[in-house]
N, C-alpha and C positions, 0 to 999 in steps of 0.2 A: 846877698845873704838875707834869707827869710827872716822876719820878725819872729823870734822864738818866745820872748817874754815881754809882757807889758810893763808899763811904768812902775807899777807897784808890785812886781814879781807875782802877779795874780796867775794862778794856775787854771787851765781849762778844766771843766768838769767832765769832759767826754763828749756827750751830746751838746752841741752848741746852741740848740734852739732856746735854751734859757737866757742867752745873751740878749739883753734889751728888755727883759722883764723888769717891771718896776712895782713897788708896793702899791696896793689898791688904794683908791681914793677914800678919804674919810668923809666925803660928802654924804649927807644923811637926807633921806626922803622917805616919808612914811606911806607914800602912795604906792601900792603894790603895782608891779608890772603885770600885763596879761600873761598868763601862764600857757605855755604850749606843752601839751602832755605827750611825751614819747611813749613808745611801746616798751614795757619792762624788758630788761635782759633776761635770758633764760636762767633757770636755777642751776643747771649743770653747766660747768665751765665749757664755753663755746670755743671754737677754733680761733687761734690768734689771727689778728689782722697782720699782714706781712708788708703792707706798703706805707706804714706809718711808724713814727718814732715818738717817744714820750719820756718826759722826766718831770720831776717837781721839786719844790723847795718849801720846807716848813718854816714859817716866820714866827711861830708862838702866837700869844694873844696880842697880835700886832695893834689892834684897835682898842685894847682894853674893854672889849665887849663880852668877854666870857666865852669866846669861841676861838678855835685855832685856825690860823690863816695858812693855807696851802696854795701855792701857785703851780698850776699844771700846764705844761705846754704839750701840744699835739701837733705834729707836722708831717707832711708828705716826705718820704725819704728821697724824693727828687731835689729837695732843697739842701745845699751843702753849705757849711760855714767855712770861709776862707780866712784863716787867722792872719795871713799876710796882709790883707786889705781890710780886715775887720768888717767884711761884708758877706752877705749870703749870695750864692749863685744858684742858677736853675729856676724851674717854674713849679708852682704848687701853692698850697695853703698852709698856714701856721695859725693854730688857735690857741689863744691864752685865756685860761679861766682862773679866776681868783676865788677859790672855795673857802667858805667859812664852815668849819666842822668841829669835831671834838678837840679839846686841848689834849695834847699827847702827855701821857704819864711819864714817858721818857722821850725827850725831844730828838734824840738820835735815831729813834725808831718810830717816828710819826706815821700814822696811818690815815687814809681818807675814809671816813665812815660811809658805809653804804646807805642808799636811800635816794629820795627825790630832792633835787636842788633847783630852785627857781632864781632867775635873775632879778636882782633888786638893788636898790642904792643904799640899802642898810647893810650892816655887818653882822646880821643875826645868823645864828647857826642854822644851817639848812638852806643857805643861799649861796650864790656867787655874785660878787659885787660888780655892779655896772659902773656908770659914771665915766666910761671911757677907759677903764682899766682892765676890763675883759674885752678882748677884741679879736678880730680876724685880720690877718695880713696876707694878701695875695701877692705872690712873686711871679713876675713874667720876665723870664731871662735875667733874673737877678734884680729887677726893678720892683720895689715894694709899693703896695697900695694898702693902707691900713684903714680899717672901718671899725668903729666902736660897736659892740654888741648892745643893743637897746632892749632886748627882752628874749626870753627863752627859758626852757627847762631841760634838765638832763636827769637821767637816773644812773646812779653808780651802784654796781654790784661788785663786792669784794670776794675773792676766792682764795685768799691766803697767799703768803710768799710774794707779796706785793704785785699780785695779779688782779687786774681790775678790768671791768667792762664799763665803758661810758657811752651812753646812747641818748640822743635828743635832738632837738631842733633849736637853732639859734638864729636870731633876726638881727640884721644890721639895717642901716638906712637904705642900702641897695638891694639886698636879697635875703632869702632864707637859706641856711646851710644845715643839712643833716649831718650829725656827727655819729660816728660808730667806731669805737676803738676797743679792741680786746688785746691785752698783753701786760707785760710787766711795766710798772711805773716806779723806778727808783725815786724815793723822796729823801732829799738830803736836808740835813739840819742847817738852817741859816737863821736861827733865833739867837737870843742872848744867852741861852741855857745849853747845857750838855757839854760833852767833850768832843763832839764833831767827829765821831766814828760810828759806822754801822757794822763794824765787824762783830761777829759772834764767836770767833775762834781765832787761833793763831795762824799766821801765814808764813809758809816757807816760800821765798821769792824764787821765781823761775831762773833759768840760766839766761842772763841778759846778753844781748849782742850789739847794744848801742849804748854809748855813754857820751854825754856832753858836760862841759864846765862852762858856765856863763858868768863872767866876771862883771859884777855891777859896781865895783869900786865902793865909794863911800855913800852907797845908797841909803843905808840906815843910820850910820854913825860916822863922825869925823874921826873916831878913835880906832876904826878897824875897816878892812875891806870886806865885802860880802860876795861870796862865790856860790852859785847854785850848781848842785850836781844833779843831772838827770840820768837815770838808768831805765832802759826798756828792753823788752823782748819782742816776741812775735806780735803782729797785728797792732803795732804802735809805731809812729814815726817820731822820734825824739826831737828832731830839728823843727818839726812843725808843731810839737806838743799836742798831738792829736791821735786818737785811735781807741780801739776797744780792748786792747791787751793791757797787761799789767805794766805799771811803771811806778817809780819812786823818785821824789825830789827831795833833796837835802840841802839846807842852807848853812854854809860854813862862814863863821867869823874868822878872819885870818888877819895877820899883821899888815899894816899899810904897805903897799908896794910888793906884797908877796908874788912870786912867780908861780902862779897856780896855787894848789892847796898843799902846804907843807906836810911832811910825814909827822904822825902823831896820833894820839887817841883823843877824840873830841867828844865830850859829854854833852847831852842835851841840856839847854837852859830854857826856862819858862819865861817868856816876855810878858810885860804888862801891856797887852794889846800891841800898839805900834812901838812901845818902849821908849825909855829914856836913852839918851846918847850913851851914857856909861854902862848900859846893860850889855852892849854887844862886845863882850870881851874876846879877844883873839883866842883861838884854839878851843872854840865852843861851837855847838850846832844850835841854830834857832829852832824852837818848837813850832808846830803848826797851829794856827789860829785863825779865827774868823773876825774880821773887823767891821761891825754893822755900819758905822757911819759912811764907809766907802763901799760897802757891800762887796768886800773882797776877801779872798783867802790867801794867806801868806805863810812864809816859813816852810817846814818840812811836812810832806804828805805823801801818802800812799794812794794809788787809784787803780781801780779795775773796772772801767766803765762798762765792759761787756757783761759783768755780773752786777752792776749797780752798787759797787762798793767803794768807799772811801775812808780814809782814817787820818786824822791829824796826829802826827807823831809827837809824843809828850816826854818820854823818858828813854834812857838807854845811852849807848855809845857807838860811834862810828870810827873805826880804825883805818888810818890812810898810810899807804907806802907810796911816796912819790919817787919813781924810778928815773925821772927825767925824760925829755923828748916826748912829753905828753903821754907817758906810759905810767899806769897806776895800778895799785891794788886797794879795793875798798872792802872792808868787812862790816856789815851792818847788823847790829844787835839792838834793836830798839822796841818800844811798846807804845800802843795807843793809851788813851785815858781810861779804858776799861781793863787794862792789864793784858791785852792780847799781844803776844810777841810778834814781830815781823823781822825775819832773819834772812839774810842772803849775802852774797859777795860778788864781786866783779873783778876780773884782772884782765888788763888789756889797755888799748889805746882810747884816748878820748878826743872829742872835738872841742877845741878851745875857742870861745866866742868872747870877744872884748865888747862888752855892752855897758861901759862905764858911763855914768851920767855926769 
């Protein structure tokens, strides 16, 4: 059986390239790095690059420096993340840049400000942080070789709707690398603020054709068992927890020793981050949340990686009919923290996975 869920029920974000990103170093150095000046990107939106993938994470004013910290990853699409082994396969390059930009008015909808960014060991606005935390990893048949970026400059052009052009030259100890990327860069909120949803309207879930129940036993609490429901449709593999299609994960708190998820209506509860033992009351659903100390997302979430969308589920109800023999009916009527509804249903068989700790 392939590994479907990690130790802390952390859900994949779709593009796996962000796995392994770390917060940028707080090392400070007032000596500016030599600037390499790239050619500015054109004013009219250019044609998208098709051989690269990209996504980002907004960390808020991570360094208390008055700037917003955004981690951007750009990789060749020949590099593929294998969740079963927690390793990358294939050959190509992965570039990690730690941008210091404007502080987002709404952290759920952070944007990378256009302009010139130079590599530096400060955390000032208009730089990307060096000190070994902006780097290039070269994969050869899955074997990584990581090199810190020591200097460089890039120009960022913003075209709206999360479409960016990033062009420049980056230097490591071994070589200079030209970077040119044009396309969408979804930027997900991983700060202490916001409600962790970038939905701007309500969602009617598609017709799902895959369902899995992952029984994690007393993972969160000695008072109840925790069972994750995963539902997915086209262009998503639920047992690998990977794909560009739509999926939803719902975390049920059930009575100890329950055979699957019992029939009933389960309201959402709001946890205090990882929560106290007594919070996980049976016949409830755990809300979605981000836990910064472990840099993980937990509980109930909606994902649509192909459109760069995610939403922590915060309120509502999930109705369950357990028909026996791993046959179920699920009716989802939930909302994110912005009040956008997420509705759908599934009726059919589920794959049951015993993943008790």
